[in-house]
C-alpha positions as CSV (number, residue, x, y, z in Angstrom):
1,M,-21.4,-4.6,2.6
2,D,-18.8,-4.6,5.4
3,K,-17.4,-1.1,6.0
4,F,-13.9,-2.5,6.5
5,V,-14.0,-4.4,3.2
6,V,-15.3,-1.3,1.4
7,S,-12.5,0.9,2.9
8,M,-9.8,-1.6,2.0
9,A,-11.1,-2.0,-1.6
10,S,-11.4,1.8,-1.9
11,L,-7.8,2.3,-0.9
12,R,-6.7,-0.3,-3.5
13,V,-8.8,1.3,-6.2
14,F,-7.2,4.7,-5.3
15,S,-3.8,3.1,-5.4
16,G,-4.4,1.5,-8.8
17,S,-5.7,4.8,-10.1
18,L,-2.5,6.5,-9.0
19,E,-0.5,3.9,-10.8
20,I,-2.4,4.4,-14.0
21,I,-2.2,8.2,-13.8
22,A,1.6,7.9,-13.1
23,A,2.0,5.7,-16.2
24,I,0.2,8.3,-18.3
25,I,2.3,11.1,-16.9
26,M,5.5,9.2,-17.7
27,L,4.4,8.6,-21.2
28,R,3.4,12.2,-21.8
29,M,6.7,13.5,-20.3
30,N,8.7,11.1,-22.5
31,Q,11.9,11.7,-20.6
32,V,13.7,9.1,-18.5
33,D,14.7,11.4,-15.7
34,K,11.2,12.8,-15.2
35,A,9.7,9.3,-15.4
36,L,12.1,8.1,-12.8
37,A,11.0,11.0,-10.5
38,V,7.4,10.0,-10.9
39,N,8.3,6.4,-10.2
40,S,10.1,7.4,-7.1
41,A,7.0,9.1,-5.8
42,L,5.0,5.9,-6.4
43,A,7.6,3.9,-4.4
44,F,6.7,6.0,-1.4
45,T,2.9,5.5,-1.8
46,G,3.0,1.7,-2.2
47,P,4.1,0.9,1.4
48,L,1.7,3.5,2.8
49,I,-1.2,1.9,1.1
50,L,-0.1,-1.5,2.3
51,I,0.1,-0.3,5.9
52,A,-3.2,1.5,5.7
53,T,-5.1,-1.4,4.1
54,T,-3.6,-4.0,6.5
55,T,-4.4,-1.7,9.5
56,I,-8.0,-1.4,8.4
57,G,-8.3,-5.2,8.0
58,L,-6.7,-5.8,11.4
59,V,-9.1,-3.4,13.1
60,G,-12.0,-5.2,11.4
61,M,-10.8,-8.5,12.6
62,A,-9.5,-7.4,16.0
63,D,-12.3,-9.1,18.0
64,K,-11.6,-12.4,16.2
65,L,-7.8,-12.5,16.7
66,S,-5.7,-13.1,19.7
67,W,-2.9,-10.7,20.7
68,G,-0.4,-13.4,19.7
69,K,-1.7,-13.6,16.2
70,I,-1.8,-9.9,15.8
71,G,1.8,-9.8,16.9
72,W,2.8,-12.3,14.3
73,I,1.0,-10.4,11.6
74,M,2.8,-7.2,12.7
75,C,6.1,-9.0,12.6
76,G,5.3,-10.2,9.0
77,I,4.4,-6.7,7.9
78,T,7.6,-5.3,9.5
79,C,9.7,-7.9,7.6
80,L,7.9,-7.0,4.3
81,L,8.5,-3.3,4.8
82,Y,12.1,-3.9,5.8
83,G,12.7,-6.0,2.6
84,I,11.0,-3.4,0.4
85,L,12.6,-0.3,1.8
86,K,16.1,-1.5,2.8
87,K,18.7,-0.4,0.2
């Protein structure tokens, strides 16, 4: 198996596990304010996982992509993060 693919998939499994654990914690707390705090913590981890996974994928493909294409990909990621994080 490709080590880059395994790394990317592992990060996504980790991220999904965090989501499930957070949902269980929210249900056990059974209070809106505490559930909102848990949800806020997840809002921080989502973009970090996106950046890490994309970075690993780009490093794995770096020899196959031109600098121009890598630049366009980075512009797209920047637009995504701006749209997600801008209030």
